[in-house]
C-alpha positions in Angstrom: -32.2 -0.5 -28.4 -30.6 -2.7 -25.7 -27.2 -1.4 -24.7 -24.1 -3.6 -25.3 -23.3 -6.0 -22.5 -20.1 -4.2 -21.7 -21.4 -0.6 -21.9 -24.2 -1.4 -19.5 -22.0 -2.2 -16.5 -19.4 0.5 -17.3 -22.1 3.2 -17.1 -24.3 2.2 -14.2 -26.2 5.3 -13.1 -26.6 6.4 -9.4 -29.9 4.9 -8.1 -29.6 1.7 -10.3 -30.6 -1.3 -8.3 -28.8 -4.6 -8.7 -30.6 -7.7 -7.3 -28.7 -10.9 -6.8 -30.2 -13.9 -8.7 -29.4 -16.4 -6.0 -29.2 -14.6 -2.6 -31.8 -11.9 -3.5 -29.8 -9.1 -1.9 -30.4 -5.7 -3.5 -27.7 -3.1 -4.0 -28.3 0.5 -5.0 -25.5 2.1 -6.9 -24.2 5.4 -5.4 -21.3 6.2 -7.6 -18.4 4.6 -9.6 -15.2 4.1 -7.6 -13.0 2.7 -10.4 -12.4 0.2 -13.1 -10.0 -2.6 -13.8 -9.1 -5.0 -16.6 -12.0 -7.3 -15.9 -14.7 -5.2 -14.4 -16.0 -2.0 -12.7 -16.2 -1.1 -9.0 -19.1 0.8 -7.6 -20.0 2.3 -4.2 -23.4 0.8 -3.3 -25.9 0.8 -0.5 -27.4 -2.4 1.1 -29.5 -2.2 4.2 -28.3 1.3 4.8 -24.7 0.3 4.8 -22.1 1.2 2.2 -20.3 -1.6 0.3 -18.0 -1.9 -2.7 -19.4 -3.9 -5.5 -17.3 -5.3 -8.4 -19.2 -6.4 -11.5 -18.0 -8.0 -14.7 -19.1 -9.9 -17.8 -16.1 -12.3 -17.3 -17.4 -14.8 -14.7 -14.3 -16.9 -14.6 -12.2 -13.9 -13.7 -14.6 -12.9 -10.9 -14.5 -16.4 -9.6 -10.7 -16.2 -9.4 -10.8 -12.9 -7.5 -13.4 -14.3 -5.1 -11.2 -17.3 -4.4 -8.2 -15.0 -3.7 -10.3 -13.0 -1.1 -11.5 -16.3 0.4 -7.9 -17.5 0.7 -7.0 -14.2 2.4 -9.8 -14.6 4.8 -8.3 -17.8 6.1 -5.0 -16.2 7.0 -4.7 -16.1 10.7 -3.7 -13.0 12.7 -4.0 -10.5 9.9 -6.4 -9.1 7.3 -5.3 -9.1 3.7 -7.5 -7.1 1.4 -11.1 -6.2 2.0 -13.6 -8.6 3.6 -15.8 -10.6 1.2 -19.5 -10.1 1.9 -21.4 -11.6 -1.0 -21.1 -13.3 -4.4 -23.9 -13.5 -6.9 -25.2 -12.9 -10.5 -27.3 -10.1 -11.9 -29.7 -10.7 -14.8 -31.0 -7.4 -16.1 -32.4 -9.1 -19.1 -32.8 -12.7 -20.2 -30.1 -12.9 -22.8 -27.2 -12.1 -20.5 -26.1 -12.1 -16.9 -23.2 -10.5 -15.0 -21.2 -11.8 -12.1 -20.4 -9.6 -9.2 -19.0 -9.8 -5.7 -19.4 -7.4 -2.7 -16.7 -6.3 -0.4 -16.5 -4.1 2.7 -16.1 -0.4 1.8 -13.1 1.0 3.4 -13.2 4.8 4.1 -9.9 6.6 3.9 -7.6 8.6 1.6 -5.4 7.6 -1.3 -1.8 7.3 -0.3 -0.6 10.5 -2.0 -3.5 12.5 -0.6 -2.8 11.2 2.9 0.9 12.1 2.7 0.1 15.6 1.5 -2.1 16.2 4.5 0.0 14.4 7.2 3.5 14.8 5.9 6.1 12.7 4.0 7.5 11.3 7.3 4.6 8.9 7.2 5.8 7.2 4.0 8.3 4.9 5.8 5.8 3.8 8.4 3.1 3.1 5.8 5.6 1.1 3.7 6.5 -1.0 6.7 2.8 -1.8 7.1 2.6 -2.7 3.4 5.7 -4.9 3.5 4.3 -6.7 6.6 1.1 -7.5 4.7 3.1 -8.6 1.6 5.1 -10.9 3.8 1.9 -12.7 4.8 0.7 -12.7 1.2 4.0 -14.2 -0.2 4.0 -16.9 2.5 0.6 -17.9 1.3 2.0 -18.4 -2.2 0.7 -15.2 -3.9 2.1 -11.9 -5.2 0.0 -8.7 -5.4 1.0 -8.1 -9.0 -0.6 -4.8 -9.9 0.8 -2.9 -6.9 0.3 0.9 -7.3 -1.1 3.9 -5.4 -4.5 3.6 -7.0 -4.9 0.2 -5.3 -3.9 1.4 -1.9 -5.9 3.4 0.7 -5.0 4.7 4.1 -7.8 4.2 6.6 -8.2 6.2 9.8 -8.0 5.6 13.6 -5.2 4.6 13.5 -3.8 5.3 10.0 -3.5 1.9 8.3 -2.5 1.1 4.7 -4.9 -1.3 3.1 -5.2 -2.6 -0.5 -8.5 -2.4 -2.2 -8.2 -4.4 -5.4 -6.9 -7.9 -5.8 -7.4 -8.1 -9.5 -3.7 -8.5 -10.2 -3.0 -11.0 -7.5 -1.2 -14.0 -9.0 0.1 -17.4 -7.8 3.9 -17.5 -7.4 5.5 -19.0 -10.4 2.9 -17.9 -12.9 2.9 -14.9 -15.3 1.6 -11.7 -13.6 -1.8 -11.3 -15.1 -2.3 -7.5 -14.5 0.3 -4.8 -14.2 0.8 -1.1 -14.7 3.9 -0.2 -16.7 5.5 2.4 -14.4 5.4 -0.1 -11.5 6.4 -3.2 -13.6 10.0 -4.3 -13.5 9.6 -5.8 -17.0 8.9 -2.4 -18.4 12.1 -1.0 -16.8 14.1 -4.0 -18.1 14.9 -5.1 -14.5 13.4 -8.5 -14.5 10.6 -10.7 -15.9 6.9 -10.7 -15.3 7.0 -14.0 -13.6 5.3 -13.7 -10.2 7.8 -13.8 -7.3 8.2 -11.7 -4.1 10.8 -9.6 -5.8 8.3 -8.4 -8.3 6.2 -6.9 -5.5 9.2 -5.3 -3.8 10.2 -3.6 -7.1 6.7 -2.1 -7.2 7.0 -1.0 -3.5 10.1 1.0 -4.4 8.3 2.6 -7.4 5.4 3.5 -5.2 7.8 5.3 -2.9 9.4 7.1 -5.8 6.2 8.2 -7.4 5.2 10.0 -4.1 7.8 12.6 -5.1 7.1 12.3 -8.8 3.3 12.0 -9.0 3.3 12.8 -12.8 5.8 9.9 -13.3 8.6 10.1 -15.8 9.9 8.3 -18.9 12.5 5.5 -18.5 14.9 6.9 -21.1 17.6 5.0 -22.8 19.2 3.9 -19.6 16.4 3.0 -17.2 18.6 2.1 -14.2 20.5 5.4 -14.4 17.2 7.2 -14.7 15.8 5.7 -11.5 19.1 6.3 -9.6 19.1 10.0 -10.7 15.5 10.6 -9.7 16.2 9.1 -6.3 19.2 11.2 -5.5 17.5 14.4 -6.8 15.0 14.3 -3.9 16.5 14.7 -0.5 13.6 12.9 1.2 14.1 9.9 -1.1 17.9 10.0 -0.9 17.9 8.7 2.6 16.2 5.5 1.3 18.6 5.3 -1.7 20.3 2.0 -0.6 17.1 0.4 0.3 15.4 1.5 -3.0 18.4 0.3 -5.1 18.2 -3.2 -3.5 14.5 -3.4 -4.2 14.8 -2.2 -7.8 17.7 -4.5 -8.6 16.1 -7.6 -7.0 18.6 -7.9 -4.1 16.0 -8.6 -1.4 14.9 -12.1 -1.0 11.9 -11.3 1.2 9.6 -8.4 2.3 11.0 -8.9 5.9 14.5 -7.8 4.7 13.2 -4.6 3.1 11.0 -3.9 6.1 14.0 -4.3 8.4 16.1 -1.8 6.4 13.3 0.8 6.3 12.9 0.4 10.1 16.6 1.0 10.6 16.4 4.2 8.6 13.4 5.5 10.6 15.1 4.6 13.9 18.3 6.3 12.8 16.3 9.5 12.2 14.9 9.4 15.8 18.3 8.6 17.3 20.1 11.4 15.5 18.7 14.1 17.8 20.2 12.1 20.7 23.7 12.6 19.3 23.1 16.3 19.0 21.8 16.4 22.6 24.8 14.5 23.9 27.2 16.8 22.1 25.3 19.8 23.5 25.4 18.3 27.0 29.1 17.7 26.7 29.7 21.4 25.8 27.5 22.6 28.7 29.1 20.2 31.1 32.5 21.6 30.3 31.3 25.1 30.9 29.6 24.2 34.1 32.7 22.3 35.3 34.8 25.4 34.6 32.4 27.5 36.7 32.3 24.9 39.4 28.6 24.1 39.1 27.7 20.8 37.5 24.2 20.3 38.8 22.2 22.0 36.1 24.1 20.1 33.4 23.3 16.8 34.9 19.7 17.8 35.1 19.6 18.8 31.4 21.4 15.7 30.3 19.0 13.5 32.2 16.1 15.4 30.6 17.6 14.9 27.1 18.1 11.2 27.7 14.5 10.9 28.9 13.1 12.7 25.8 15.1 10.5 23.5 13.9 7.4 25.3 10.3 8.5 24.9 10.8 9.2 21.2 12.4 5.8 20.7 9.5 4.1 22.6 6.9 5.9 20.5 8.5 5.0 17.2 8.8 1.4 18.4 5.1 1.3 19.1 4.3 2.8 15.7 6.4 0.2 13.9 4.9 -2.7 15.9 1.3 -1.8 16.4 0.1 -2.8 13.0 
């Protein structure tokens, strides 16, 4: 018996070949990467190159996502989402066809995996990258919508946060078409599901929170209190408390504002050793003055200032290189 149209594309076996009806390109399935509300995503091979192929029995939805990727491709000076490589139909038997599109396959690690290996200090830097991309997206009239760790990947050389699924991307002013409850402000009773930049910024805050609560948690009877409690319970999150509160309560008007606040927090962490060095230098200078020998102190103070200057320069490069 012929399998149902839905079950066929949800269970494509490794080695299955998909040949486009119009462009005649052949893609050999390697493995399944994930699934969304409107289709399945597979790793595939074409001309000995890996690609990501999304296939669905909902052609209108595929067309919408393709149009989003095309719009992203026209944005100057940045790359939003994966590059679009091909769009076609697959007709495995006469009675039905499937729409699919092919994207670049981005190698890397899921956000949480990357942070476990490299350290949580990378969280702020990666969020700055994400907020910068969201700023471009919002200025083009879209919100990401279904923003969650599963839709983010950190590529290598240098580490760069990229999004890999645009299925939830929605025009500003419309109802968000795809969302995941934990990252949805409507679920927490902190706003509507109408697409606006603040919707994405709420999700960014929740992405940061889930890094320290990967199993997630229930919202409880008082969702706002639950979130505030979870933030202050984690010292690494507590330093972002003011920033997270503003994002959760919709007090930011743009991604740039949230990016600026996180940048200040990161810079403050770099500058804090400078204060300690200065204090240490003051104590040493007093001792050297008492002994009548100030030369070593001046040398140590100069070295401390030079070290702090280098650290500030490095963090500046990190924040502005992406």
